[in-house]
N, C-alpha and C positions, 0 to 999 in steps of 0.2 A: 533213664538211662545215665552209663555214671563218665560224667568229669572228667578228660583227662590232659596237663600240661599241656601244649604243643613242644614239642620241642627242634620235630620236623622242620614241619608245614612249611611259618615262610624260609628256611632256608632255602628250599627246594624249591627255584620260580624257571624250575625247564629240567631235561630228563637228560642233560648233562650235573648238574646236580645230584640228580639223586644217584646218577654213575660214582658218587663220591662218598656217595653211605657205602657203608661194609652189609653185607652178607647178612648181617645179625639185629641190623637196627632195623630190618624194612621191616619187619613185624611190627613196628609201633607207631613204622609209619603207614602205613594199611592204617591200625586203630585213628592216627587222626587226622586222616585226607576224608575215613570213613564214618568218624563223631563232624569229619566240617560240613561235609552233603546234608547229612541230618538236618547239624544245625543249619545248614541254609536253607532245605527245603522248607525247614518244618512254616517260617515266615513269609514264602521267595517258595508256590507249590511248582513242584515236576517229577519227574519220573521219579521216583526212590529208592522204591525196593530194586529194578535189573543194574540199579549204576552201586548199591549196595553188594549185593551179590559179584561184580565184576573185579571188583577194588585187585583184587592180587592180582590179576590177569591183565586187568592195565597197567602196573605198577611193577610185577613179572616186563613184562615185555617193553617198555618203554627203559630197563636196569639191559637188560640179553641186546636188544638188537639197537641199533645203530636211528632213530628216527633223528631227524624224517630222512635220509637219506635213504635206511630201513624204513618202506610204505605200510601204518596202518591202518587197513579200513575197517573200522564198527560196522556191523551186519544193524540195519532200524535207523542206532544211535543212543538206544533208547538205557544203553548200560557206561554211556561214554564220559560218565560228567568224572570220574575221578580221571580219566585219560583227558581235560579239560583239564583241573586243576596240574596235571603238571605239570600241561604242556603251559605255563606259562598264561595260564584263565584264573587262576585261583582268587585272585581282587577283582575282578569281573564278571566272575560266581554271580556271586549279589547283583549286579543286572542281566540272572541266566533267565531267558525268553520273555523280559520286556522290552520295550518299546524303543530303540536306539540304545538296546544290550545285543548279551553274545544269544545265539539259537543256543533251542538245547538240544538242537543233532550236529553233529559233525559237519563241518563248510566246508571248501575248500578255499572262500573269497577269505577266509578268518581265518588262518592257522599253517600254516604252508606243514602243520605237525597232523591238518586235518586233510590225506589221503585223499579222502572220497566223502562224497555229500551220504548220507544216505539218513533216511526217512520211511526209508516200505524199507518193509521184509526178503532179504532168500539175495541181494544183488551182490554181500562183497567176494563170494567165490571169485565171479565173473569179473568182478573189475579191477579186483588182487593181479588173477592171471595175466588179465591183458599189460597191468604190469609190469609182471615177468617179463615179456614180450616182450613191452619195448622199451625197454631199461640190454636184452640183447640186442637189437636192433637199433639203438644207438653206446653200444658195445659200455660198457657202464655197467658198475656189481654194485645186485642193488637185489635184492629179499624184498618178499609180502609175504603178510601177519595177515589173510584176514580169517575175523570173530562172527562165530555165527550163535547164535542158539539155538537148540532144537526145537525149538517151535517155527524157527525159521526156516527150518535143512526140510520142516515139508513143503513149503513149496515150489515150484519144478525149477523157478529160474536157476537156484541149487542146483536141484541133478542138471541141468544141461553143463553149467560149470566142473562139477564134478567132472561129467564128462568127456566133457574137452581137456579139462587138468590134468586131468590122467593119463591122457593117451597121449602125452608130453612130457617123458620123461625126464629129459634135459632141467621141465621147470621148476627154481627156485620158491616153491609157493609152501607156508605151512599153513595147514585148515585149525582151527582153532573151535570142536564141535563143543562153545558152555551149556553142558549139557545139567536144567534143573529143576526138568522133568515141568517145568513151565511154561507159555505164551503170558499172556492178561491171563491168563485161563488156565485150569490144566490143562497140557497136552494129549490130544487125543493121535490117533491114527496105530496105526500100522510098523511105523517105522516110532517112531513112539513105547509103542510093546516091544521091538526091536532091542532098540536101545535099554533100556529093563531089563534086557535078559543079559544085554552084553555088561552092561556094567552091575548087577548082580549075579554074574556066576564067580563066585569066591574061588573056586577052587582054577577056574580058569586066570581071573587075576591074579591068583596070588605067582600063580604057575608064572606065569608072563612078566611080570614087576620084579620077581628075584632072578629071572635069568637074565634078563632085563639089563638090570641093577648092574649087578655081576660082570656083565660082558662089553658095557658101554662102551670101551674104550680097546675093545679086542673086531673094530666090524667088521672079521672077514669070516671070524668064527663065528657072530650077532647074526650074518646075511647067511649061514646055514643055518643056525639053529631057529630064522623065521622060517625057512623052507615048511622043516619038519614041525615044530608051535601048528602053520597050519593043517595040516594038522590032527595035532590035538585040539583045534580050538574047532573043527566040527563034528569035531566029539563028543565036548562041552559040551556045545553051546546045539547041535544039531543043526547049522547055519554056514559056509560059509561067510568070512567077514565083507558085509556090504563094502569096503570102503575100498579095501585092499579089490573086489571084482572089479572099483572105475580104476584100481591103477595106482592107488595111494598106499605109504605106506602107513599103515594101520600101527599108533602108539597111545595107551592105556590102560583103563583108569586109572588117572591118579586128585588126586584133593587139587580144586582148584580154586577155593581157600586160602592154602597152604602155604606162603607167597615163595619160604624155599623153598620145597622144595617144588614147588614152576618153574625158578632161576636155575636150580638145578636139570631139569628134565629139559627146559629151551637151549641155555649155554652145548647140552649135548645132544639136544635133534640140528644144530645150527650151521651144525658143520654140512649136512646131510642135503645135498645135494638134489632134490630130488621133490615131487609131490606126496607130501605128506598131511597128513590129517592127526593133530592129540584134543585125545575125549577126556574132557577135562569133567570131576563130578559138584554143580555148587554149587550155594545156597540161595535161593536168592530173597531175598531180603535180609541180609546176614550178619550179625556185630551184632540187630536192629528188634528183639522180643515182640515187637508189638505188632513188624510183618512181614518176622516169616512164619506167626499165625494167621497171617491173611492178607493171602497175599495175591488176591485181585483184589482186595481195598484196596493196599499196598502200593500196585504196581503207580498211581499214579494218587495218593490219596487227600489233595487237596492241603490248608494250614491245615498244622497241629503242634499239644504242647509237647518236644520232643524230650520232655523228661516224663513224662507219662504215660505218653503213646495218646493221650483224647486227641481226636481228629477235632478244631473246630467249624464245624458244618453254620451255611448262609442259611437260611432255610425262608423260602419265599412267601413258602403260601401256596404256590404255584404247583401243579407237572410236570418232573422232562414230558418234551417228547418220546424218549426212549423209555418212560415207563405207560407214555400213554399207546404207543405202537408192544409193548412186550402183552400188558394186560387185555388190548385189541383184539391182538393174537391169537388168545386163548380164548377169547368171546367166542369168535368165528370157528375156532376148531372144537368147540361144545357143541355149536349151533350144522356142525356141514361137517363132514368127515375127510373130506377130499384134504380136506385146511393140512398144511405140515413149511414144518418154518425149516430151514436151510441159514448158519452162516459160517463165518471164513476164522475161527476162534474166536468169535470178539459175544457171546452169549448172553458174559454178564454188559458187557459195554453195550447192548444197543439193548438190550431188556427179555431175550428171548431166555432169559431161566425162567422165564414168572410158568410159561409154558413147558416146559424142560421138567420146574417141578411135577403137573401133575398129568403133564403125555410126553416121558420121551420118549419112548417108541415111536411119536410124531417129530420131533424133531433129529436138527443129524447137525453137528458140532465136526467141520466138513477138515480144521486147520489152517491151515496157514499158504490159505491153494483158492484166490477167487475168482482165476478163470475158468478150474474145478468147479465151484461154487455153484456158478452161472451154468453152467454146460450136464452136472448133477440137476440144476430143474429144474433143467430143460427137460432132461429124459424123463424123469418123476410126473412130469407137466403131458408127456406124448402116450403116456398112459395111464392116466384120468384121474393124478394128481391134482391142486395148486397149491405149489409151490408161492413162500412170499421168503424171497432171499433177501436175507440183512447183506448191507453193506455196508461200508461207509465211501462216500461217493470220493473221496478223495485215492477208496482203494481200490472204486465199484473202475479205475482206468485201467488198472491190472486187469479186466476181463473183455473189454472190448470190441474185440472178436467174438468172445462166444458174446456177446449181445447179441452180434450181429447176425451170425453165421449158426448159431443153433436156436433161437430167442425169436428173434426175427424174420428170421426171410421163414422159418417156416408153421408163425405166427401162432406158437405158441404163448398158453395162456400161466407168465411166469408175472408174476407180484415180485417187485425189485424197489426197496425198498430201501433204497439211502439215507443214510442215515448220515449227523454231520456235514450236510446239504453246506454251502455258502460259507464267510468268515468261519475263523472257530475258534481263533486266540492264537493263544502264547505258544502255540504245536506250530505255527507260520508255515513255511512256502509251501512242505513238505507233504501238512493234513487240512489245509484249508481245502476243501471240496466246490469249486468257485468252474469248471470248466465240466458239471453236468448237464443245467439246462443246454448249453451250446452242444457238448456233441450225444448228449440224450435223440434232440430233435428234427437233427436230421437222419436220426436213421426210417425205414419207412416202418409204417406195421406199429408205430407205440407209440402208448402213450401217455402224457410226461405232467401234471402238478406236481401243486408244490404247495400243500396246506397254512392256509397263515392265522389259526392256529387248532386249539384239541381236538375242538369238536370236530371240524373238516379234515384235520388225519383223523382220525377215526371213520367217519362215512367216506371217506377216501378209501383206506381201506376198503370198506363193504362195499365200495364201486367194480374195484378194483379184482376184488373176487365174481366181481355180474357179469361181468366185463365180457370176459370166454376169451382175449385177445394181451400182449403182451400191454404191463401194466406198470412203468415208473413212477415213484412218490417221494419227492425231495424232501426236508427237511429238517432245521434245524439245530444245531447242540444244544442240549440249556433248557433253560422252563418256555414257559407256555405263555400262554397271555391272562390267562389263569382263568382260563372260559369251562364253565363246568361241564363234565363229559362224561362220568363213571356211567354206567349202567344206561345212559341216555339209551334207546331206537336208533334201531340203522336209521338212515336214511341215504338214498339214492343221493348223487352228487351229476348232476349231470354233464356228460360229457362233453368237455369242451363248450361249455357256459360256464361266463363270469359270472361277481357280481359290485349292480351299486352300492356301492355304499352309505355313502352320503354327493349330497343333495351339490348343487353353487356351483354359477355360475357363469365363472371368467376365465376362470386357468380348472383344466381336468384330468387330476393323475391316475394311470394304469398300474398298479403297481401288480406285483406275484409274491407271495411265500408270506416273510416277518418280515420284509419293507412297509407293507400295510401298518401295520405300525404306524412306520416311520412318516409314514404319505398321514396316516388321521391324523398325528402329533402337529406336523408341518401344515396340514389347515389350518386347523383349531387357532394356533399362532396367525394364522395369516388374514384369517377375519379383524384377529383384531385390526388390521392395520386396513380394512375393510376393502378386502380382494376374493372376492367367492371362488373357490375351490370343492369340483367334484368328487369321491374318489372312489375309481372300482378298485375289483378284488377281480383281476384275470381265476384265478382258480388253476388253469391251465396251458399251461404251456406250449403243448399243439396234441388238438387241434385248438389252434386257437381259437375265442369268436368273434364270429368275423363281423354278426353283427352289430356286436356291438362296439365296436372298433369304430364299425364305420360310420355308425350311427354317431361315436365320439370327432371325431373327424368332420360331420357336416358341420356339429353346433359347436364344438370350441376353432377360435383362433391358433390355440396354444393348448398342447399336447404334456408332459411330463410320462414318461417310462421311466420304471423303479426295478431294479434286479442283485440281489446278495450274489451277482455273479456277472464274471465278464460279459464287453459289449458283444465281444467279434463273435460273430455269431449265434447272441443272444435274442432276449423277447424284446429288448427295444429295435433293433434292425429291423426283425421278422413285422412287429406293426408298421412299424416306417416303411419298409417295403409293401403292404397290405397294403396303410392309405394313397399308395403313390398307384399302385393297380387298382386302384376304385377311381383314382384320377382327383387326388383331395393331396393337399399340400400344408394344412395347417405348421404353426411351427413348433417344430419339440426339440425336444432334451432328453436323451436318453441320459439317462443314472446310473453306474452301475461300475463295475471294475472293469479301468482300465486294460492299455495291451502291455504287460508286467505282470513282476511276478510281488506276492504280497510279504509283508514278513512277518516279525512274532512282534506283539502286544498282546490287550487289552481287547475285546471283539470291538468295545463304544470304541478306544481308539481309533483300530483299525477302521469303522467304518465312520470317521470321521476325517481320516485324512483320503479315503477312499469318496467323500464326498456326497450318498447316500443315505443320511444319517438326517435326525428333522433338522436338521442347522443345517443341511448342506439340500436339504427339501426345497427349505424354505429359500433356502437362498437363490435357487431356484425358480422357483412362483415370484416371490419377488421382479427380478430381473429383466429389464427391457428389452425391449430384443433391436 
């Protein structure tokens, strides 16, 4: 990376300062913002490539529009780092995603410039439309701008927003479609193909751009020519314009990394008081060669050398849970031709790309469409396949209705693998997968399991394949315990059966999933203080091992439950009820996440804050009744 001296970066503290620059000064300012993002993310990891590609969009919108009076809504928020730097958080950006620092995503509580919080895809159009209608009801003058990526546009919520917004021709809403042909992995599906046809039709786009530029100061004539243009467009593209079919006025495509062109275009669109969509083409990772050349890796690369692009990887000598999933899925697929893989735009993130490389015809990347992924899996299961549908825990929440009605109600053998279960760290409240044990365990016909190590995950996947019923497996982000699992023969993990891991006399710990590691460490330290602790691995949140739990309730006066999830509706509550139903009343301490959202920080910091790391469990062990 070639370093430049900062001329404008420290002069621009707010959008008002930005508007004092001339349009000719904006390209250099964009370079400086981009360099600053690279420098900071090199030592404090974050979502890099997405934000690098959207620098000019952030600068141009704040330059042209009267933010925060005009509302800028970012979809997902991966692309909003430049926005944060412009809006009085340049210095705070050094603490981005850290405990007590600023969030890696837009948050309403953090800044008046964050018009809407966004950690999940496809929300921006609906939210921005709501803001426009609220302003109308309140008699205020307010414009709303929704910035959405082409990957996020595949989500059903985006289409619902388009449909509603386009029906009201008075809504002063601008949708900026940030089209880089990528989500985290390369975008897929019919919409992606359609956008490619639109953006690569040289004859159509050249004609339209020249016509629009020439007539931009003659609105009446421009409206007439646009009607004629629809007919020309149909001939050139063999399609009507999808967005104009929704009632939007479509403009584009333009170079989204050309800030001066963006400013001129947005200035022209600003006075068009109707739903409109600007299609901009950007390069994800723009301006940083390593990021441009390997987009999936540089979406969130971790620490790296900003000068060379060399990534600084921490090699723990252990395997990641996602890689255990990916390799095991391939092993199962080789042994059973019913096995297929389904993912909503996350083949690399969940490691389904391992199977895709060898069996692409049996893997399905359905785009950012979690509900569709689950119902599509149900359709596969209804006709004889066994789909392993891998969705991050926090995103599986979006498919809840599909889980209940399309899978569980029909008792279909869909294996739902929930990656990133529990606390995930620096991505914060929008990405922690802490609700799954509670929201899945209340659904009839569901089996819910949480492995405590790599081999157990492998065997649970095998067990799920053989079960023939809806089966959910949730596992954490990151590295496992270092247990050998590769090429191990598959063993059934009896459904609803836990394990005694350590003998003890004074206190019993019932742990599930990752928390078993903390429980064993706490038990070891308690023994140094002459307290004997028994440790059990529940394995299954549903069905619980009732026989094991009742035996524990009869034998111990003190029982501690530990889970990497919410306490409300969680495993601890289920254990307490089961013991009470059997007229057993030991003193029970349930450790987990209280009834609140947990912000960003390292996983170690957050486990400690929530009180169920080894130290927190030890305190519970040693606490007198």
